[in-house]
Backbone bond lengths (Angstrom), bond angles and torsions (degrees), N, CA, C in turn:
res aa  C-N    CA-C-N  psi(-1)  N-CA   C-N-CA  omega(-1)  CA-C   N-CA-C  phi
1 M - - - 1.460 - - 1.543 108.97 -
2 N 1.310 117.37 132.50 1.452 120.91 -175.52 1.527 111.52 -82.88
3 G 1.336 114.34 150.89 1.448 119.57 174.46 1.513 114.14 85.69
4 E 1.319 114.96 156.43 1.449 121.31 177.52 1.535 109.87 -69.92
5 P 1.326 117.93 144.78 1.472 118.55 176.52 1.516 111.86 -60.32
6 R 1.328 116.23 144.59 1.460 121.33 174.32 1.533 108.42 -76.34
7 H 1.327 115.24 133.83 1.459 119.79 176.12 1.520 108.84 -90.06
8 V 1.353 117.07 127.89 1.461 121.28 177.67 1.523 108.09 -128.85
9 T 1.334 115.41 161.76 1.478 121.95 175.43 1.506 108.30 -103.05
10 L 1.320 115.56 127.62 1.473 122.33 172.28 1.517 107.20 -109.30
11 C 1.333 115.33 107.03 1.466 121.22 -172.50 1.528 111.48 -108.33
12 A 1.323 115.86 122.75 1.446 122.58 173.01 1.517 110.23 -86.04
13 D 1.301 117.23 114.71 1.454 121.96 178.89 1.518 112.12 -80.27
14 D 1.320 115.14 161.92 1.474 123.77 165.83 1.537 116.05 79.52
15 Y 1.347 117.70 21.59 1.460 115.79 171.90 1.535 108.62 -59.91
16 G 1.327 115.60 129.95 1.446 120.80 -178.15 1.507 114.61 105.09
17 I 1.342 117.42 -8.01 1.454 118.40 -178.15 1.525 111.18 -76.12
18 S 1.346 118.34 -32.86 1.460 121.48 -179.58 1.528 109.57 -161.86
19 P 1.327 117.81 158.18 1.477 120.03 178.10 1.520 112.57 -59.23
20 G 1.329 117.48 -40.04 1.457 119.81 -177.95 1.524 113.37 -65.68
21 V 1.311 116.56 -39.90 1.458 120.27 174.93 1.519 110.37 -64.18
22 N 1.303 116.64 -43.60 1.471 120.49 179.00 1.539 111.45 -57.98
23 R 1.324 116.80 -46.98 1.477 120.38 -178.24 1.524 110.59 -60.45
24 A 1.320 117.08 -44.37 1.449 121.01 -177.92 1.529 110.79 -63.96
25 I 1.316 116.69 -44.76 1.468 120.55 -179.17 1.533 110.83 -64.71
26 C 1.320 118.07 -44.66 1.468 120.42 178.77 1.514 110.95 -60.62
27 D 1.340 116.67 -40.81 1.447 119.87 179.79 1.534 110.88 -62.98
28 L 1.321 117.36 -44.04 1.470 120.49 -178.43 1.539 111.50 -69.14
29 I 1.329 116.82 -34.92 1.467 119.53 174.95 1.533 110.11 -62.52
30 S 1.339 115.89 -46.08 1.458 121.06 -179.83 1.520 110.60 -61.22
31 K 1.321 117.82 -34.51 1.460 121.75 178.55 1.526 112.59 -82.54
32 K 1.340 116.35 0.18 1.467 123.52 -179.15 1.531 110.94 59.33
33 R 1.327 115.32 39.65 1.456 122.10 174.35 1.524 111.68 -99.74
34 L 1.329 117.14 -3.48 1.467 123.85 174.58 1.508 107.72 -131.77
35 N 1.323 116.44 152.78 1.462 119.23 170.20 1.514 113.15 -128.58
36 A 1.339 116.36 19.55 1.465 121.44 172.34 1.519 108.96 -165.37
37 T 1.325 115.84 149.43 1.462 120.43 169.36 1.523 107.91 -146.23
38 S 1.334 115.12 145.00 1.457 123.30 -177.43 1.518 110.23 -108.09
39 V 1.326 116.22 128.70 1.452 122.52 -171.54 1.520 112.13 -102.50
40 M 1.313 116.20 129.18 1.471 123.45 174.70 1.520 107.77 -91.22
41 V 1.317 118.37 102.62 1.465 119.57 -178.71 1.528 112.21 -75.02
42 V 1.340 117.71 -9.38 1.477 120.82 175.56 1.519 109.80 -103.13
43 G 1.317 117.87 11.94 1.456 121.18 -178.51 1.527 112.11 -73.71
44 A 1.341 114.09 174.30 1.465 120.52 -177.22 1.525 112.60 -84.64
45 A 1.345 118.50 -10.55 1.461 122.08 -174.68 1.516 109.60 -133.76
46 I 1.317 116.76 64.20 1.455 121.08 -179.96 1.533 110.38 -133.27
47 G 1.324 114.85 41.37 1.449 120.97 176.18 1.520 111.28 -81.39
48 R 1.348 115.25 -176.89 1.452 120.48 -176.98 1.534 112.48 -56.65
49 G 1.336 116.35 -42.16 1.455 119.94 179.90 1.501 113.06 -63.92
50 D 1.333 116.42 -37.70 1.477 121.59 179.65 1.517 110.26 -67.99
51 V 1.321 117.46 -40.87 1.453 121.50 178.33 1.532 109.80 -67.72
52 A 1.321 117.69 -42.63 1.453 120.97 178.78 1.520 112.23 -61.77
53 A 1.342 116.05 -40.70 1.473 120.58 178.74 1.508 111.05 -62.49
54 L 1.342 116.80 -42.27 1.459 119.23 179.13 1.524 110.73 -66.57
55 K 1.310 117.05 -42.99 1.464 119.73 178.97 1.537 111.35 -59.80
56 Q 1.331 115.38 -38.77 1.479 118.93 178.41 1.515 111.03 -65.29
57 A 1.338 117.58 -41.38 1.458 120.97 177.42 1.519 111.18 -64.33
58 L 1.322 116.16 -41.62 1.470 120.72 -179.35 1.532 110.57 -65.49
59 A 1.338 117.70 -31.32 1.460 121.28 -178.88 1.550 109.86 -64.47
60 S 1.306 117.95 -25.81 1.462 121.32 -179.32 1.534 111.41 -92.91
61 N 1.324 117.48 -0.53 1.462 121.50 -178.78 1.535 107.39 -143.08
62 S 1.319 114.93 84.56 1.461 120.45 -172.93 1.520 112.84 -67.12
63 G 1.323 117.09 -16.70 1.457 119.97 179.98 1.519 113.76 -88.55
64 C 1.321 117.39 3.51 1.465 120.23 -176.75 1.526 111.16 -93.46
65 E 1.318 115.63 127.52 1.470 121.05 178.23 1.514 110.33 -91.80
66 V 1.334 116.07 156.56 1.457 120.67 175.86 1.522 107.96 -129.03
67 G 1.318 115.80 133.06 1.446 120.42 -175.87 1.509 112.49 -130.29
68 L 1.316 115.50 172.94 1.473 122.30 176.00 1.507 108.83 -92.35
69 H 1.335 116.74 128.63 1.456 124.08 175.18 1.536 107.64 -97.30
70 T 1.339 116.08 83.18 1.471 120.82 -175.93 1.520 110.40 -53.93
71 T 1.317 117.09 128.57 1.459 121.68 -173.83 1.520 110.38 -122.55
72 L 1.326 115.59 121.86 1.468 121.81 -178.87 1.528 112.71 -135.47
73 T 1.333 117.06 18.50 1.449 120.82 -179.33 1.526 111.22 -128.89
74 A 1.336 115.70 157.58 1.452 122.63 178.92 1.533 110.76 -62.42
75 P 1.352 116.36 155.19 1.461 129.35 6.87 1.531 113.73 -98.91
76 F 1.299 117.14 51.92 1.457 121.12 -177.35 1.529 110.71 -114.46
77 H 1.309 115.94 156.50 1.472 122.87 -177.88 1.533 109.21 -98.99
78 P 1.324 117.18 148.52 1.476 119.99 172.57 1.516 111.33 -73.56
79 L 1.325 114.88 157.22 1.456 120.70 173.12 1.527 111.93 -82.61
80 T 1.335 115.77 -29.66 1.461 121.05 -175.93 1.533 110.61 -88.12
81 M 1.304 114.44 148.43 1.493 120.57 -173.94 1.505 113.56 -70.85
82 H 1.334 117.80 -34.82 1.460 120.79 -170.21 1.523 114.17 -106.59
83 F 1.327 116.60 18.34 1.485 118.10 179.93 1.542 109.62 -64.23
84 K 1.312 114.47 140.37 1.466 121.78 174.17 1.519 108.83 -156.16
85 P 1.348 116.41 157.55 1.480 127.95 1.15 1.527 111.14 -79.19
86 L 1.333 113.76 151.71 1.450 122.25 175.72 1.552 109.00 -123.55
87 E 1.313 115.47 165.84 1.444 121.48 175.63 1.519 107.87 -134.79
88 D 1.355 116.08 107.25 1.463 121.74 -176.13 1.515 112.11 58.26
89 G 1.323 116.81 33.76 1.451 121.53 177.59 1.506 115.66 88.24
90 F 1.347 116.64 -6.91 1.448 122.11 179.70 1.525 110.35 -102.43
91 F 1.350 116.55 160.63 1.459 118.83 165.81 1.510 109.80 -55.21
92 L 1.327 117.14 159.74 1.462 120.93 174.92 1.516 111.75 -65.77
93 P 1.332 117.76 151.08 1.465 120.63 170.79 1.525 110.28 -60.18
94 L 1.316 116.38 159.08 1.455 121.70 -173.58 1.542 112.83 -51.98
95 G 1.323 117.28 -50.62 1.451 119.78 -177.09 1.509 113.23 -61.00
96 K 1.332 117.24 -41.37 1.451 120.41 178.41 1.511 111.78 -69.13
97 M 1.324 116.98 -37.46 1.477 120.17 178.44 1.524 111.02 -63.63
98 L 1.306 116.03 -42.42 1.461 119.63 177.23 1.530 111.36 -63.15
99 R 1.338 115.80 -41.18 1.465 119.84 -178.48 1.525 112.26 -64.92
100 V 1.344 117.04 -46.43 1.479 118.42 -178.47 1.525 110.71 -67.19
101 S 1.341 117.26 -30.00 1.464 119.04 177.83 1.518 110.70 -71.52
102 L 1.324 117.39 -40.69 1.464 120.80 177.85 1.534 111.58 -64.87
103 L 1.316 116.29 -32.15 1.467 121.04 178.82 1.535 112.89 -87.08
104 R 1.335 115.08 3.25 1.479 120.70 177.27 1.529 111.72 60.09
105 Q 1.330 115.70 43.23 1.447 121.10 -178.48 1.532 113.16 -104.42
106 L 1.337 116.93 10.02 1.451 121.21 177.09 1.532 110.65 -95.18
107 D 1.298 115.32 156.16 1.479 120.95 171.72 1.520 106.87 -98.77
108 P 1.337 118.61 108.09 1.452 121.23 -175.25 1.520 113.53 -57.27
109 E 1.319 117.91 -33.72 1.473 119.12 -179.66 1.516 111.81 -70.60
110 I 1.330 117.41 -34.15 1.473 120.26 176.18 1.531 109.34 -67.48
111 V 1.321 116.80 -42.65 1.466 121.00 178.56 1.536 109.63 -63.82
112 R 1.318 115.92 -44.46 1.473 119.57 178.82 1.518 111.26 -60.43
113 A 1.299 119.11 -39.36 1.463 120.62 179.76 1.518 111.55 -64.95
114 E 1.335 117.09 -37.24 1.467 120.00 178.41 1.526 110.83 -68.39
115 I 1.312 117.13 -42.80 1.477 119.29 178.69 1.525 109.66 -64.66
116 A 1.342 116.47 -40.40 1.464 119.65 177.29 1.521 111.29 -61.47
117 A 1.332 117.71 -37.87 1.455 120.53 178.94 1.525 111.40 -66.39
118 Q 1.321 116.63 -39.19 1.469 120.15 177.66 1.531 110.66 -67.20
119 L 1.311 117.39 -39.46 1.457 120.68 175.88 1.543 110.65 -62.48
120 A 1.323 116.53 -43.09 1.450 120.35 -179.57 1.532 111.72 -64.81
121 L 1.328 117.55 -38.59 1.453 120.22 177.80 1.525 110.99 -67.97
122 F 1.317 117.74 -38.83 1.458 121.38 175.15 1.523 110.11 -56.90
123 I 1.328 116.74 -48.38 1.454 121.44 -177.95 1.537 110.55 -62.99
124 E 1.337 116.19 -37.88 1.473 120.27 176.87 1.517 110.98 -64.63
125 L 1.337 117.32 -42.36 1.460 120.94 -176.94 1.518 113.15 -70.19
126 F 1.335 116.29 -39.72 1.476 120.65 -172.52 1.503 114.41 -106.68
127 G 1.334 117.35 -5.05 1.447 120.09 176.43 1.511 114.32 71.78
128 K 1.305 117.81 16.51 1.460 122.53 179.15 1.517 108.93 -164.18
129 A 1.313 114.93 163.22 1.475 119.40 176.69 1.523 109.41 -71.40
130 P 1.322 118.83 154.67 1.477 120.09 177.17 1.523 111.44 -64.23
131 D 1.325 115.38 149.29 1.464 119.95 174.48 1.532 111.17 -68.09
132 Y 1.307 115.91 -30.46 1.470 122.48 179.10 1.526 107.74 -154.44
133 V 1.322 116.06 168.46 1.465 121.89 179.87 1.520 108.24 -136.87
134 D 1.335 115.98 131.17 1.451 119.91 176.32 1.537 108.46 -133.70
135 G 1.333 117.59 -160.58 1.445 119.22 -176.73 1.517 113.07 -142.32
136 H 1.314 116.98 136.21 1.459 122.65 173.12 1.517 109.60 -63.37
137 Q 1.318 115.95 129.67 1.476 122.53 -177.54 1.535 111.76 58.09
138 H 1.334 114.70 28.36 1.479 123.04 174.20 1.525 113.54 61.09
139 V 1.313 116.62 27.96 1.464 121.17 -174.42 1.528 112.35 -64.30
140 Q 1.331 116.66 -23.84 1.479 119.66 -178.92 1.514 112.26 -63.93
141 L 1.327 117.73 -15.90 1.485 121.96 -176.76 1.525 111.76 -87.92
142 F 1.336 117.25 -16.02 1.470 120.07 -170.61 1.521 112.17 -66.81
143 P 1.326 117.88 148.19 1.468 120.64 173.21 1.524 110.37 -53.79
144 Q 1.306 115.86 146.67 1.481 125.49 -175.77 1.530 111.31 69.25
145 V 1.306 118.73 -47.33 1.462 120.69 178.21 1.534 110.08 -62.69
146 R 1.333 117.17 -40.22 1.477 118.98 -175.58 1.529 111.10 -64.33
147 D 1.306 118.49 -36.53 1.469 120.72 177.92 1.526 110.49 -65.65
148 A 1.345 116.37 -45.13 1.449 120.32 178.24 1.511 111.52 -64.16
149 F 1.318 116.20 -40.25 1.472 122.99 179.15 1.536 110.76 -60.86
150 V 1.321 116.36 -51.87 1.468 120.17 -178.90 1.512 111.47 -60.63
151 N 1.330 117.50 -42.83 1.468 119.69 -179.62 1.518 111.67 -66.22
152 A 1.327 117.76 -39.88 1.468 120.60 -179.87 1.536 110.50 -67.29
153 V 1.319 116.89 -41.04 1.470 119.45 179.32 1.527 110.03 -65.38
154 K 1.327 116.97 -44.61 1.475 120.00 179.61 1.522 111.51 -56.85
155 D 1.336 116.52 -37.37 1.453 120.62 -178.75 1.529 113.14 -72.87
156 A 1.353 116.44 -44.09 1.476 120.10 -170.68 1.518 114.76 -99.21
157 A 1.334 117.11 -26.46 1.468 120.19 -175.42 1.530 109.10 -146.87
158 P 1.309 118.20 64.17 1.483 120.17 -174.04 1.524 113.53 -64.90
159 R 1.325 118.84 -18.91 1.470 121.27 179.29 1.524 112.53 -89.74
160 A 1.337 116.78 -7.04 1.457 120.46 179.75 1.515 111.07 -73.06
161 W 1.340 116.13 147.76 1.453 118.75 168.79 1.519 108.19 -93.57
162 V 1.323 116.35 163.18 1.461 121.13 -176.35 1.531 109.14 -126.02
163 R 1.314 114.34 157.45 1.467 120.43 -176.05 1.519 112.66 -93.36
164 Q 1.334 115.72 120.35 1.451 120.82 165.53 1.528 106.80 -102.17
165 C 1.321 118.01 155.85 1.457 121.13 -170.26 1.539 112.21 -123.70
166 G 1.329 116.22 27.88 1.454 120.18 176.60 1.517 111.37 -92.89
167 R 1.344 115.23 142.75 1.455 120.77 178.84 1.515 111.26 -84.32
168 N 1.330 117.30 154.70 1.443 119.94 169.97 1.514 109.26 -76.52
169 R 1.309 118.84 162.23 1.456 122.22 -173.12 1.527 113.29 -57.98
170 A 1.319 116.29 -38.37 1.467 119.24 -176.69 1.534 111.62 -64.50
171 A 1.338 116.51 -26.99 1.466 120.29 -177.63 1.521 112.17 -93.95
172 A 1.308 118.43 -14.49 1.481 121.51 -173.04 1.523 111.54 -68.63
173 R 1.295 116.04 134.25 1.462 123.73 173.97 1.523 108.26 -133.71
174 L 1.318 116.13 151.16 1.452 120.46 -176.11 1.523 113.22 -90.62
175 N 1.333 117.64 -1.26 1.458 121.01 -175.19 1.530 113.02 -98.97
176 N 1.317 117.53 16.82 1.463 121.36 179.17 1.517 108.11 -128.26
177 P 1.359 116.83 92.21 1.478 120.05 -176.10 1.511 113.73 -57.62
178 K 1.335 117.20 -39.07 1.470 119.05 -179.94 1.504 111.14 -63.01
179 A 1.317 116.51 -45.53 1.471 119.97 179.66 1.522 111.79 -64.66
180 L 1.323 116.74 -35.57 1.464 120.33 178.03 1.508 111.10 -64.37
181 L 1.330 117.36 -43.55 1.456 121.58 175.81 1.544 111.10 -59.66
182 L 1.307 115.53 -44.08 1.476 118.78 177.70 1.493 111.68 -63.06
183 D 1.330 118.63 -36.31 1.466 122.14 176.77 1.536 109.85 -58.54
184 V 1.334 116.06 -48.09 1.456 121.32 -176.52 1.543 110.77 -64.90
185 L 1.318 116.03 -49.54 1.461 120.08 -178.49 1.532 110.78 -63.81
186 S 1.327 116.70 -36.04 1.461 119.87 -175.86 1.518 111.94 -71.56
187 A 1.330 118.75 -28.66 1.463 120.68 -178.52 1.529 109.51 -60.24
188 K 1.327 117.02 -45.40 1.486 119.09 178.77 1.529 111.26 -71.60
189 F 1.318 116.59 -34.12 1.450 120.40 178.64 1.528 110.68 -64.03
190 R 1.311 118.05 -43.44 1.456 120.99 178.95 1.524 112.76 -62.40
191 R 1.338 116.08 -40.20 1.471 119.06 178.36 1.523 110.60 -63.28
192 L 1.329 116.49 -41.29 1.464 120.42 178.93 1.520 110.81 -64.50
193 C 1.319 117.07 -42.66 1.470 120.85 178.40 1.515 111.34 -63.97
194 A 1.317 117.56 -41.56 1.451 121.18 179.54 1.537 110.96 -61.53
195 R 1.339 116.06 -41.59 1.463 118.78 178.18 1.511 112.34 -65.94
196 S 1.324 115.54 -27.39 1.462 120.93 -177.44 1.527 112.40 -96.77
197 A 1.320 117.21 6.50 1.472 122.93 178.10 1.525 112.67 60.66
198 L 1.343 117.22 33.88 1.448 120.87 173.58 1.528 109.26 -98.40
199 T 1.297 116.42 134.99 1.473 121.88 179.20 1.513 109.50 -79.27
200 F 1.347 117.08 146.71 1.448 120.38 177.66 1.535 108.85 -143.60
201 N 1.314 116.06 160.19 1.451 121.81 -179.98 1.518 110.68 -66.51
202 P 1.356 118.56 139.58 1.459 120.67 -176.16 1.514 114.60 -78.38
203 G 1.305 118.52 -15.25 1.458 121.70 178.48 1.501 110.07 -150.05
204 F 1.331 116.48 161.27 1.479 121.31 -176.29 1.510 109.55 -145.30
205 A 1.346 115.26 144.33 1.455 121.90 175.26 1.513 107.93 -153.18
206 G 1.312 116.23 165.75 1.449 121.10 177.45 1.510 114.93 125.42
207 A 1.334 118.27 -9.67 1.463 121.16 178.91 1.528 109.93 -79.32
208 Y 1.308 116.88 127.69 1.463 122.17 175.71 1.535 108.76 -155.36
209 D 1.329 116.23 173.99 1.455 121.13 -178.38 1.510 108.69 -78.79
210 F 1.354 115.85 102.38 1.463 120.08 -178.41 1.515 113.90 -68.99
211 N 1.339 117.56 -12.88 1.462 120.76 -176.16 1.531 112.45 -83.88
212 R 1.334 116.28 -6.61 1.455 120.39 -179.49 1.531 110.33 -107.13
213 A 1.335 116.10 150.33 1.485 119.95 177.65 1.517 108.42 -80.14
214 N 1.320 116.28 79.24 1.465 121.62 -174.34 1.523 112.27 -79.96
215 D 1.320 114.14 156.10 1.460 122.07 171.99 1.523 107.12 -80.81
216 F 1.325 117.26 97.29 1.449 120.02 -172.60 1.527 111.47 -67.49
217 A 1.314 117.87 -30.49 1.475 120.07 177.08 1.514 110.23 -62.06
218 G 1.341 116.28 -44.37 1.452 118.62 177.43 1.508 113.37 -67.14
219 L 1.330 116.22 -36.32 1.466 119.25 176.20 1.531 111.15 -63.46
220 M 1.320 116.63 -45.04 1.457 119.66 -178.32 1.537 111.28 -62.31
221 D 1.314 116.46 -38.83 1.456 119.64 176.76 1.536 110.01 -58.48
222 G 1.319 117.33 -43.52 1.473 121.15 177.43 1.526 112.37 -67.51
223 F 1.318 116.93 -37.35 1.466 120.17 -179.04 1.521 111.96 -61.28
224 V 1.340 116.29 -45.06 1.474 118.28 -173.91 1.517 112.99 -89.10
225 K 1.319 117.98 -14.03 1.463 120.69 -174.28 1.529 112.65 -58.56
226 N 1.298 117.14 -46.86 1.469 121.48 -175.99 1.515 113.83 -109.53
227 L 1.347 116.96 12.28 1.451 119.59 -177.50 1.520 109.76 -78.27
228 P 1.328 117.96 130.90 1.472 119.68 179.92 1.533 111.45 -72.49
229 A 1.301 116.65 161.67 1.451 121.34 174.65 1.510 109.67 -54.22
230 G 1.323 117.40 133.85 1.454 121.27 -177.62 1.512 113.55 87.10
231 G 1.331 117.77 -2.54 1.462 121.40 178.70 1.512 112.89 -71.02
232 L 1.323 115.44 168.36 1.458 122.25 -174.08 1.529 110.78 -126.16
233 V 1.318 115.62 134.61 1.471 122.04 171.00 1.531 107.96 -111.42
234 M 1.321 115.59 124.68 1.456 122.28 175.49 1.526 109.52 -85.47
235 C 1.339 118.05 138.86 1.450 120.14 174.84 1.534 108.40 -143.81
236 H 1.340 115.38 166.84 1.483 120.68 -175.45 1.525 111.03 -139.20
237 P 1.338 117.76 62.32 1.464 118.11 178.51 1.523 110.95 -73.97
238 G 1.339 114.58 153.17 1.459 118.11 178.44 1.515 111.76 177.21
239 F 1.326 115.45 165.43 1.456 122.27 171.25 1.528 107.44 -105.64
240 V 1.319 116.45 137.21 1.461 120.92 -177.06 1.521 110.33 -74.67
241 D 1.322 117.26 131.10 1.452 122.52 172.15 1.534 109.11 -139.82
242 D 1.303 116.56 175.63 1.457 119.77 -176.13 1.526 112.73 -63.78
243 T 1.316 116.37 -34.11 1.466 119.72 178.72 1.517 110.28 -63.59
244 L 1.311 116.61 -46.63 1.469 120.58 179.50 1.515 110.44 -61.32
245 I 1.315 118.08 -44.89 1.465 122.24 -178.71 1.537 109.89 -59.58
246 S 1.336 116.88 -36.12 1.469 120.03 -177.79 1.513 112.96 -76.02
247 L 1.327 117.69 -16.39 1.465 121.58 -171.98 1.522 115.15 -113.23
248 D 1.312 118.72 -24.15 1.456 118.95 -168.12 1.529 110.26 -149.52
249 P 1.360 116.40 138.67 1.465 119.36 178.58 1.535 113.55 -75.33
250 L 1.331 116.99 -16.20 1.458 120.66 179.70 1.525 108.08 -84.89
251 T 1.323 117.25 101.60 1.461 121.60 -174.04 1.550 110.01 -120.63
252 H 1.313 117.12 -85.25 1.466 120.42 -169.32 1.536 112.21 -66.48
253 Q 1.312 117.70 -24.90 1.463 118.95 174.80 1.522 110.41 -62.05
254 R 1.306 116.80 -30.17 1.476 119.88 176.29 1.539 111.23 -61.65
255 E 1.317 117.28 -39.00 1.445 119.84 179.08 1.526 111.50 -68.79
256 R 1.342 116.73 -36.12 1.474 119.30 176.05 1.545 110.13 -65.04
257 E 1.318 116.57 -39.42 1.478 118.63 177.08 1.525 110.48 -64.01
258 Y 1.315 116.66 -44.57 1.460 119.85 178.79 1.520 111.38 -58.84
259 E 1.305 116.79 -47.26 1.478 120.87 -177.56 1.522 112.05 -58.57
260 F 1.343 115.88 -41.22 1.454 117.91 179.49 1.528 111.11 -69.76
261 L 1.339 117.21 -45.96 1.453 120.67 -175.96 1.549 111.22 -65.54
262 A 1.316 118.00 -28.35 1.464 121.64 178.06 1.515 112.85 -84.94
263 S 1.338 117.43 -9.28 1.460 121.20 -173.94 1.524 113.28 -84.70
264 D 1.312 115.64 168.96 1.464 121.03 176.97 1.524 111.56 -71.86
265 N 1.336 117.61 -16.96 1.463 120.33 -177.54 1.529 112.87 -74.47
266 F 1.319 116.82 -28.70 1.451 119.52 -177.11 1.521 112.96 -60.86
267 P 1.351 119.80 -49.64 1.487 118.27 176.42 1.519 113.09 -59.81
268 K 1.316 118.09 -29.18 1.457 121.50 179.47 1.537 109.91 -68.72
269 V 1.341 117.34 -38.10 1.468 120.71 177.49 1.510 109.81 -64.55
270 L 1.343 116.93 -43.09 1.469 120.50 177.20 1.528 111.05 -60.81
271 A 1.327 117.31 -47.33 1.453 121.51 -177.68 1.535 111.38 -63.97
272 A 1.339 116.61 -38.91 1.442 120.39 -179.70 1.515 113.13 -64.55
273 N 1.328 115.61 -23.79 1.474 120.98 179.56 1.525 111.48 -105.48
274 N 1.334 118.04 10.60 1.451 123.18 179.31 1.528 111.51 54.66
275 V 1.334 115.35 48.89 1.462 123.56 -176.09 1.512 108.76 -124.51
276 R 1.313 116.33 143.20 1.466 120.83 171.65 1.524 109.72 -133.66
277 L 1.331 115.45 154.77 1.454 120.11 175.52 1.531 109.85 -86.67
C-alpha cells in the first residue's frame, strides 16, 4: 500500500460512567487499542480507585490522551449550586437541553461556570489540564452552550484541542439524520473555535444507531475509510453492569464494541485502510 499510514484518534467516551465501562476502557488502553478516552467527572464511577486505574493504564500507553467529557444532560447532577434549568435536581434530558438552547433560554454565564467547575475537578483529579475537551451527547455544539464551552476551555485549558463532530465531504451521507444534525451544529462550532484560536479535529466519525444490533466491524471500516489524517472516531466500549443500566440506554452495544476492538480483526481493519492510531 502506497503512502504513510494516516494517523487517527480513536476515543472511548464515558470513562467514569460505571465500573464496567471503566474496566473495558482501561483494558483497551493497556492493549494499545485506543489512543484517547474522555472522562465524565460527574459520573458514578470516578473515585480515587477509578482515577488510579486509568492513570496506570495510561502509563503503559504513552500515546494515549485523556480529556474531559463535559456533561450537561440527565441523568447527571451539576457540580455548581445555581445551575439551571434542572429537572428534579438533574440536568435536563438531551432533547429538552437541545430545545432550550435552540430557543436561547439558557444563561451562558451559568453554563460557563458549570463547565469551568468540571474542568477544575478534572485538573484536581489528574494533576494536569485535559489534553482535549469534548461533550457528552455532543452538548458542546449546542447554541449558547458552545460559546460558554469555548470561553471556559480558553480560560482553563488553552492548549487543549476540542471535538467538532462534522464529517468531511467524502464521508457525508444523507441517510443518517443524527450525523446530518451534527454536521450542521459543528459548522458553527468550528467557526467559533477558529475565531478563538482553539484547535479541533479535522474530521469525525462514529455516530450510528445504537438501538440496532449493528456489525461494528463493518461500521469501523466505514468510519476510518474516508477519515482524513488527524480525524477522530468516537466509540463506547464497556462491560454492562447495574450502574450502567441505571444511567444509560447504551448497554450491550458497548460489549460488542469492546469485543471487536480487543480482537485480532481490529488491527486488520486499520491496516486495510492504511490507518494507525
